[in-house]
TORKE-701928 format. One line per field, with one value per residue: residue number from 1; x, y, z of N, C-alpha, C in turn; residue in one letter. Coordinates in nm, 3 decimals, padded with zeros to 5 digits. Layout:
REM residues N
nr <- NUM ...
n.c1 <- X ...
n.c2 <- Y ...
n.c3 <- Z ...
ca.c1 <- X ...
ca.c2 <- Y ...
ca.c3 <- Z ...
c.c1 <- X ...
c.c2 <- Y ...
c.c3 <- Z ...
rest <- A ...
This chain:
REM residues 217
nr <- 1 2 3 4 5 6 7 8 9 10 11 12 13 14 15 16 17 18 19 20 21 22 23 24 25 26 27 28 29 30 31 32 33 34 35 36 37 38 39 40 41 42 43 44 45 46 47 48 49 50 51 52 53 54 55 56 57 58 59 60 61 62 63 64 65 66 67 68 69 70 71 72 73 74 75 76 77 78 79 80 81 82 83 84 85 86 87 88 89 90 91 92 93 94 95 96 97 98 99 100 101 102 103 104 105 106 107 108 109 110 111 112 113 114 115 116 117 118 119 120 121 122 123 124 125 126 127 128 129 130 131 132 133 134 135 136 137 138 139 140 141 142 143 144 145 146 147 148 149 150 151 152 153 154 155 156 157 158 159 160 161 162 163 164 165 166 167 168 169 170 171 172 173 174 175 176 177 178 179 180 181 182 183 184 185 186 187 188 189 190 191 192 193 194 195 196 197 198 199 200 201 202 203 204 205 206 207 208 209 210 211 212 213 214 215 216 217
n.c1 <- -01.853 -01.602 -01.433 -01.352 -01.270 -01.069 -00.795 -00.768 -00.632 -00.357 -00.138 -00.131 00.059 00.009 00.168 00.142 00.194 00.354 00.585 00.790 01.072 01.070 01.270 01.566 01.487 01.215 01.239 01.390 01.214 01.005 01.128 01.179 00.920 00.807 00.963 00.941 00.668 00.602 00.485 00.313 00.323 00.422 00.268 00.343 00.185 00.152 00.018 -00.225 -00.132 -00.253 -00.221 -00.127 00.022 00.225 00.571 00.829 00.793 00.740 00.551 00.259 00.285 00.561 00.649 00.547 00.694 00.950 00.914 00.874 01.128 01.286 01.205 01.266 01.443 01.333 01.166 00.928 00.796 00.561 00.428 00.141 -00.092 -00.335 -00.432 -00.325 -00.440 -00.651 -00.863 -00.959 -00.960 -00.759 -00.875 -00.789 -00.968 -01.148 -00.975 -00.881 -01.121 -01.166 -00.939 -00.987 -01.214 -01.103 -00.921 -01.046 -00.990 -00.767 -00.590 -00.562 -00.313 -00.252 00.015 00.152 00.287 00.377 00.327 00.107 -00.082 -00.133 -00.319 -00.524 -00.801 -00.906 -00.898 -01.065 -01.351 -01.241 -01.309 -01.403 -01.170 -01.047 -01.229 -01.174 -00.908 -00.598 -00.383 -00.045 00.194 00.465 00.748 00.824 01.061 01.038 00.774 00.541 00.379 00.217 00.100 -00.165 -00.429 -00.325 -00.286 -00.551 -00.640 -00.451 -00.497 -00.754 -00.746 -00.496 -00.258 -00.077 00.182 00.125 -00.150 -00.214 -00.212 -00.420 -00.667 -00.904 -00.914 -00.902 -00.710 -00.440 -00.104 00.195 00.519 00.866 01.074 01.388 01.517 01.420 01.587 01.623 01.507 01.253 01.217 01.471 01.612 01.495 01.582 01.859 01.865 01.768 01.983 02.145 02.315 02.533 02.582 02.377 02.320 02.091 01.914 01.821 02.051 01.944 01.714 01.811 01.953 01.743 01.610 01.806 01.841 01.595 01.584 01.451 01.295 01.421 01.437
n.c2 <- 02.128 02.036 01.771 01.426 01.260 01.037 01.156 01.139 01.269 01.485 01.651 01.983 02.256 02.593 02.890 03.200 03.559 03.887 03.885 04.076 04.193 03.849 03.623 03.448 03.337 03.280 03.077 02.884 02.821 02.716 02.486 02.339 02.289 02.147 01.910 01.817 01.780 01.622 01.724 01.737 01.951 02.296 02.598 02.931 03.217 03.529 03.813 04.067 04.407 04.721 05.018 05.245 05.134 04.991 04.901 05.133 05.180 04.909 04.666 04.447 04.251 04.250 04.157 03.899 03.803 03.800 03.599 03.381 03.373 03.313 03.055 02.899 02.683 02.507 02.233 02.150 02.374 02.633 02.925 03.085 03.276 03.382 03.596 03.829 04.003 04.129 04.397 04.443 04.375 04.091 03.807 03.526 03.310 03.339 03.310 03.047 02.910 02.948 02.821 02.559 02.506 02.508 02.302 02.046 01.781 01.789 01.810 02.086 02.281 02.539 02.752 02.920 03.156 03.129 03.373 03.464 03.268 03.332 03.534 03.430 03.387 03.629 03.660 03.700 03.507 03.274 03.015 02.903 02.879 02.660 02.470 02.430 02.371 02.244 02.376 02.465 02.537 02.746 02.810 03.129 03.379 03.520 03.455 03.220 02.900 02.960 03.203 03.439 03.336 03.089 02.868 02.766 02.700 02.508 02.316 02.230 02.170 02.071 01.847 01.553 01.539 01.333 01.333 01.515 01.374 01.207 01.320 01.557 01.824 02.074 02.035 02.142 02.169 02.184 02.290 02.226 02.421 02.565 02.905 03.110 03.349 03.590 03.924 04.110 04.387 04.484 04.400 04.557 04.806 04.781 04.757 05.009 05.158 05.094 04.870 04.619 04.343 04.120 03.874 03.756 03.745 03.555 03.513 03.556 03.696 03.927 04.032 04.091 04.289 04.490 04.538 04.646 04.856 04.856 04.920 05.156 05.458
n.c3 <- 04.924 04.845 04.669 04.700 04.510 04.312 04.116 03.780 03.581 03.462 03.699 03.756 03.836 03.942 03.936 04.047 04.012 03.991 03.845 03.788 03.748 03.620 03.805 03.932 04.174 04.139 03.948 04.085 04.292 04.138 04.024 04.257 04.358 04.145 04.148 04.417 04.453 04.244 04.006 03.690 03.516 03.547 03.551 03.492 03.588 03.510 03.673 03.595 03.581 03.665 03.458 03.605 03.804 03.697 03.637 03.532 03.192 03.138 03.000 03.017 02.822 02.784 03.033 03.016 02.800 02.912 03.102 02.930 02.808 03.033 03.103 02.891 02.876 03.051 03.059 03.184 03.261 03.188 03.023 03.142 03.007 03.088 03.259 03.160 02.970 03.086 03.188 03.431 03.788 03.878 04.001 04.189 04.227 04.013 03.796 03.833 03.798 03.526 03.422 03.509 03.360 03.108 03.127 03.210 03.281 03.433 03.748 03.955 04.123 04.323 04.377 04.649 04.891 05.245 05.359 05.217 05.281 05.541 05.536 05.388 05.410 05.360 05.094 04.779 04.747 04.879 04.956 04.721 04.576 04.701 04.628 04.369 04.339 04.478 04.739 04.738 04.963 05.010 05.218 05.359 05.441 05.766 05.813 05.953 06.015 06.221 06.192 06.151 05.943 05.892 06.090 06.144 05.887 05.805 05.998 05.928 05.651 05.592 05.444 05.330 05.076 04.898 04.872 04.678 04.445 04.472 04.525 04.390 04.462 04.729 04.936 05.148 05.113 05.281 05.221 05.294 05.210 05.089 05.131 04.880 04.772 04.595 04.536 04.395 04.415 04.493 04.270 04.066 04.153 04.119 03.842 03.768 03.837 03.638 03.657 03.536 03.563 03.695 03.897 03.987 03.784 03.497 03.229 02.968 03.023 03.148 02.932 02.757 02.904 02.913 02.642 02.571 02.739 02.990 03.310 03.374 03.532
ca.c1 <- -01.763 -01.485 -01.450 -01.242 -01.257 -00.935 -00.765 -00.711 -00.557 -00.228 -00.133 -00.076 00.082 -00.010 00.246 00.106 00.282 00.371 00.703 00.825 01.077 01.092 01.409 01.614 01.409 01.094 01.276 01.430 01.090 00.935 01.196 01.160 00.781 00.790 01.026 00.893 00.528 00.587 00.388 00.334 00.361 00.404 00.237 00.368 00.072 00.168 -00.108 -00.239 -00.104 -00.308 -00.117 -00.068 00.107 00.329 00.707 00.855 00.814 00.729 00.413 00.222 00.342 00.705 00.665 00.522 00.809 01.060 00.885 00.902 01.274 01.342 01.170 01.290 01.515 01.264 01.064 00.801 00.737 00.490 00.363 -00.006 -00.119 -00.478 -00.468 -00.251 -00.517 -00.768 -00.866 -01.022 -00.877 -00.742 -00.900 -00.742 -01.083 -01.200 -00.876 -00.882 -01.244 -01.144 -00.840 -01.054 -01.302 -01.019 -00.847 -01.134 -00.936 -00.647 -00.596 -00.487 -00.253 -00.208 00.135 00.160 00.378 00.318 00.279 -00.028 -00.173 -00.166 -00.442 -00.595 -00.946 -00.946 -00.899 -01.195 -01.405 -01.134 -01.362 -01.411 -01.034 -01.023 -01.319 -01.123 -00.767 -00.522 -00.285 00.091 00.243 00.611 00.793 00.876 01.130 00.959 00.637 00.536 00.248 00.142 00.055 -00.292 -00.523 -00.255 -00.310 -00.684 -00.647 -00.370 -00.564 -00.872 -00.723 -00.358 -00.248 00.053 00.202 00.063 -00.292 -00.226 -00.231 -00.532 -00.791 -00.911 -00.904 -00.940 -00.606 -00.330 00.022 00.301 00.652 00.979 01.168 01.489 01.483 01.446 01.611 01.618 01.396 01.225 01.237 01.615 01.653 01.455 01.670 01.987 01.845 01.754 02.119 02.215 02.415 02.546 02.584 02.283 02.315 01.956 01.836 01.874 02.121 01.859 01.620 01.889 01.983 01.619 01.586 01.904 01.815 01.475 01.600 01.340 01.320 01.504 01.349
ca.c2 <- 02.219 01.968 01.632 01.337 01.163 01.023 01.242 01.058 01.350 01.541 01.746 02.106 02.363 02.730 02.985 03.336 03.667 03.994 03.853 04.212 04.090 03.710 03.611 03.313 03.285 03.218 02.953 02.787 02.778 02.630 02.356 02.268 02.243 02.043 01.785 01.772 01.741 01.538 01.786 01.710 02.080 02.414 02.714 03.061 03.300 03.670 03.883 04.196 04.524 04.842 05.106 05.337 05.061 04.918 04.953 05.225 05.130 04.763 04.627 04.310 04.165 04.238 04.067 03.764 03.765 03.767 03.465 03.284 03.362 03.251 02.913 02.835 02.557 02.435 02.162 02.130 02.504 02.697 03.053 03.085 03.418 03.406 03.720 03.944 04.096 04.178 04.536 04.444 04.300 03.948 03.729 03.388 03.220 03.350 03.253 02.901 02.860 02.944 02.716 02.429 02.490 02.480 02.178 01.976 01.652 01.812 01.855 02.210 02.308 02.678 02.770 03.050 03.161 03.129 03.509 03.473 03.180 03.397 03.615 03.367 03.399 03.761 03.655 03.694 03.371 03.178 02.878 02.854 02.839 02.524 02.378 02.416 02.333 02.232 02.481 02.426 02.652 02.754 02.891 03.263 03.434 03.611 03.406 03.081 02.834 03.010 03.339 03.471 03.229 02.964 02.754 02.708 02.641 02.386 02.216 02.177 02.123 02.025 01.709 01.511 01.561 01.225 01.361 01.589 01.277 01.119 01.397 01.658 01.960 02.090 02.008 02.238 02.098 02.275 02.242 02.272 02.462 02.665 03.044 03.154 03.484 03.712 04.014 04.188 04.530 04.509 04.382 04.676 04.915 04.760 04.787 05.154 05.212 05.046 04.768 04.534 04.200 04.093 03.727 03.710 03.734 03.468 03.597 03.594 03.798 04.050 04.082 04.149 04.413 04.590 04.567 04.730 04.965 04.848 04.951 05.277 05.567
ca.c3 <- 04.853 04.793 04.630 04.737 04.402 04.258 04.002 03.673 03.485 03.505 03.810 03.701 03.932 03.894 04.015 04.010 04.058 03.893 03.762 03.746 03.644 03.661 03.848 03.964 04.285 04.082 03.880 04.188 04.356 04.042 04.014 04.384 04.367 04.042 04.190 04.547 04.443 04.124 03.914 03.548 03.458 03.630 03.468 03.554 03.547 03.548 03.694 03.530 03.664 03.605 03.403 03.702 03.897 03.625 03.643 03.421 03.057 03.129 02.971 03.048 02.718 02.809 03.147 02.966 02.717 03.002 03.157 02.823 02.795 03.153 03.114 02.760 02.897 03.159 02.981 03.255 03.294 03.077 03.048 03.140 02.982 03.111 03.326 03.110 02.887 03.159 03.228 03.562 03.884 03.855 04.121 04.174 04.215 03.876 03.703 03.848 03.738 03.381 03.395 03.526 03.245 02.991 03.152 03.304 03.324 03.514 03.886 03.969 04.253 04.322 04.459 04.715 05.003 05.377 05.384 05.160 05.355 05.667 05.521 05.277 05.425 05.311 04.947 04.714 04.728 04.910 04.959 04.584 04.535 04.750 04.558 04.233 04.336 04.602 04.763 04.775 05.038 05.027 05.330 05.330 05.559 05.847 05.830 05.998 06.014 06.337 06.165 06.088 05.908 05.862 06.179 06.125 05.753 05.802 06.082 05.860 05.514 05.574 05.393 05.279 04.933 04.821 04.851 04.553 04.337 04.508 04.529 04.284 04.515 04.868 05.035 05.159 05.135 05.325 05.184 05.373 05.107 05.126 05.103 04.742 04.822 04.513 04.565 04.273 04.442 04.487 04.130 03.991 04.195 04.051 03.699 03.756 03.848 03.518 03.685 03.417 03.597 03.803 03.897 04.021 03.660 03.392 03.130 02.856 03.072 03.165 02.799 02.705 02.978 02.870 02.501 02.562 02.836 03.084 03.451 03.389 03.575
c.c1 <- -01.651 -01.516 -01.329 -01.217 -01.114 -00.917 -00.699 -00.617 -00.427 -00.244 -00.059 -00.063 00.063 00.065 00.216 00.205 00.289 00.484 00.757 00.961 01.087 01.240 01.441 01.539 01.281 01.128 01.316 01.308 01.014 00.996 01.173 01.020 00.755 00.842 00.962 00.750 00.499 00.478 00.417 00.380 00.349 00.382 00.261 00.265 00.093 00.032 -00.107 -00.205 -00.167 -00.198 -00.050 00.022 00.223 00.466 00.733 00.879 00.798 00.581 00.386 00.284 00.492 00.732 00.645 00.639 00.927 01.039 00.917 01.051 01.333 01.318 01.195 01.359 01.457 01.147 00.930 00.736 00.676 00.442 00.212 -00.050 -00.260 -00.509 -00.413 -00.334 -00.640 -00.753 -00.932 -00.934 -00.875 -00.763 -00.862 -00.859 -01.137 -01.105 -00.874 -01.008 -01.230 -01.045 -00.903 -01.148 -01.223 -00.944 -00.927 -01.078 -00.815 -00.681 -00.508 -00.434 -00.194 -00.096 00.136 00.255 00.305 00.266 00.138 -00.127 -00.219 -00.290 -00.532 -00.747 -00.998 -00.946 -01.042 -01.236 -01.301 -01.184 -01.370 -01.274 -01.008 -01.119 -01.272 -00.982 -00.718 -00.438 -00.152 00.155 00.395 00.644 00.847 00.943 01.040 00.816 00.641 00.393 00.163 00.079 -00.085 -00.385 -00.457 -00.287 -00.445 -00.696 -00.571 -00.434 -00.681 -00.840 -00.583 -00.351 -00.105 00.061 00.129 -00.083 -00.314 -00.258 -00.352 -00.667 -00.785 -00.889 -00.916 -00.835 -00.501 -00.204 00.131 00.437 00.758 01.092 01.276 01.439 01.520 01.463 01.600 01.490 01.376 01.248 01.384 01.667 01.616 01.542 01.806 01.977 01.834 01.891 02.208 02.332 02.415 02.535 02.496 02.255 02.177 01.866 01.902 01.938 02.031 01.755 01.691 01.919 01.860 01.591 01.679 01.878 01.697 01.474 01.484 01.389 01.414 01.410 01.378
c.c2 <- 02.144 01.823 01.552 01.234 01.154 01.111 01.162 01.136 01.403 01.640 01.870 02.209 02.498 02.823 03.125 03.437 03.777 03.960 03.983 04.255 03.949 03.695 03.468 03.253 03.219 03.082 02.845 02.733 02.682 02.492 02.274 02.208 02.131 01.908 01.730 01.717 01.655 01.594 01.743 01.837 02.187 02.532 02.841 03.159 03.444 03.736 04.016 04.306 04.645 04.938 05.195 05.267 04.991 04.982 05.040 05.154 04.981 04.725 04.484 04.213 04.146 04.148 03.922 03.715 03.726 03.630 03.359 03.264 03.284 03.101 02.835 02.699 02.476 02.359 02.145 02.261 02.567 02.835 03.033 03.233 03.464 03.547 03.846 04.047 04.152 04.326 04.553 04.365 04.150 03.874 03.583 03.292 03.221 03.285 03.101 02.840 02.849 02.834 02.578 02.401 02.450 02.347 02.090 01.844 01.666 01.843 01.978 02.224 02.448 02.696 02.911 03.042 03.160 03.268 03.527 03.385 03.247 03.487 03.559 03.383 03.537 03.766 03.647 03.548 03.263 03.035 02.818 02.809 02.695 02.422 02.352 02.357 02.296 02.358 02.416 02.548 02.644 02.845 03.025 03.317 03.533 03.568 03.260 03.030 02.876 03.147 03.343 03.352 03.092 02.849 02.686 02.639 02.510 02.276 02.151 02.110 02.066 01.878 01.681 01.533 01.457 01.252 01.439 01.497 01.186 01.189 01.509 01.799 01.956 02.063 02.120 02.162 02.201 02.214 02.299 02.308 02.555 02.805 03.078 03.305 03.602 03.791 04.108 04.337 04.567 04.495 04.505 04.796 04.904 04.792 04.938 05.223 05.165 04.952 04.665 04.385 04.175 03.943 03.673 03.697 03.634 03.556 03.644 03.699 03.931 04.113 04.151 04.284 04.523 04.633 04.664 04.843 04.972 04.883 05.069 05.394 05.695
c.c3 <- 04.784 04.757 04.675 04.628 04.352 04.136 03.891 03.582 03.541 03.620 03.763 03.812 03.866 03.988 03.967 04.063 03.954 03.796 03.699 03.799 03.705 03.696 03.892 04.084 04.239 04.022 03.981 04.261 04.265 04.033 04.140 04.392 04.266 04.091 04.317 04.538 04.321 04.032 03.771 03.476 03.566 03.536 03.548 03.499 03.594 03.564 03.619 03.629 03.597 03.561 03.508 03.802 03.828 03.646 03.522 03.289 03.039 03.113 03.015 02.948 02.741 02.930 03.104 02.882 02.804 03.067 03.053 02.804 02.912 03.156 02.984 02.775 03.012 03.097 03.051 03.298 03.169 03.120 03.041 03.128 03.018 03.161 03.259 03.036 02.957 03.193 03.365 03.658 03.855 03.987 04.096 04.154 04.072 03.776 03.712 03.788 03.586 03.343 03.406 03.410 03.121 03.003 03.248 03.356 03.416 03.658 03.899 04.111 04.248 04.423 04.518 04.832 05.136 05.414 05.331 05.236 05.485 05.656 05.411 05.289 05.387 05.158 04.896 04.691 04.760 04.915 04.820 04.533 04.577 04.687 04.415 04.228 04.475 04.620 04.799 04.837 05.057 05.144 05.281 05.455 05.634 05.870 05.874 05.992 06.134 06.311 06.105 06.068 05.897 05.957 06.156 05.990 05.746 05.888 06.008 05.727 05.491 05.535 05.348 05.128 04.849 04.789 04.722 04.435 04.361 04.506 04.426 04.335 04.667 04.974 05.032 05.198 05.166 05.292 05.278 05.278 05.161 05.093 04.959 04.746 04.725 04.534 04.446 04.295 04.432 04.344 04.047 04.026 04.127 03.902 03.676 03.764 03.733 03.551 03.573 03.448 03.719 03.804 03.928 03.898 03.565 03.285 03.016 02.896 03.089 03.030 02.738 02.772 02.931 02.726 02.487 02.664 02.934 03.225 03.472 03.421 03.498
rest <- X X X X X X X X X X X X X X X X X X X X X X X X X X X X X X X X X X X X X X X X X X X X X X X X X X X X X X X X X X X X X X X X X X X X X X X X X X X X X X X X X X X X X X X X X X X X X X X X X X X X X X X X X X X X X X X X X X X X X X X X X X X X X X X X X X X X X X X X X X X X X X X X X X X X X X X X X X X X X X X X X X X X X X X X X X X X X X X X X X X X X X X X X X X X X X X X X X X X X X X X X X X X X X X X X X X X X X X X X
């Protein structure tokens, strides 16, 4: 399933999420992972949200625009729009397969939280994910490496950060990061109450939200 061949190409991190909206916690996490793992690039990949689940008046294109605004001054961060135009569920394994096809010389590293690793074996084609990329796991409050699937996965696939630059896929790297505390649910609640100064949002993102009257119920 996995290869141990050296990786000659760039190391590209993939940070998925709804980014509804993108906030300072996403950016802080991105900067930490970029520096700690010496990534060449970090691509933020907003997932598709079916119309009945979308936030009030917020389209996939608007979420992507907010990501672009948020990372405008982050030279190593990029928007990855792959999943935005899908009308079907976005499975990480399928998206990584397409990314690998489009960037065959690159090594991919999918960034997720410890909360997700705890049930990773329930993900669609989880073995394929590890055959296409590495996993970079960030700590999340309330979750530990002892929860759910995490102990077995870390025992079998756990590796040092340096392995990201030595192998093409198949390793799980656990980071000891600080708490990236902003919470999208709380941010949306503050926006619905028309609060004017929300420090958890980049100024350019907050301005865009206010200009287009997003997240107002």
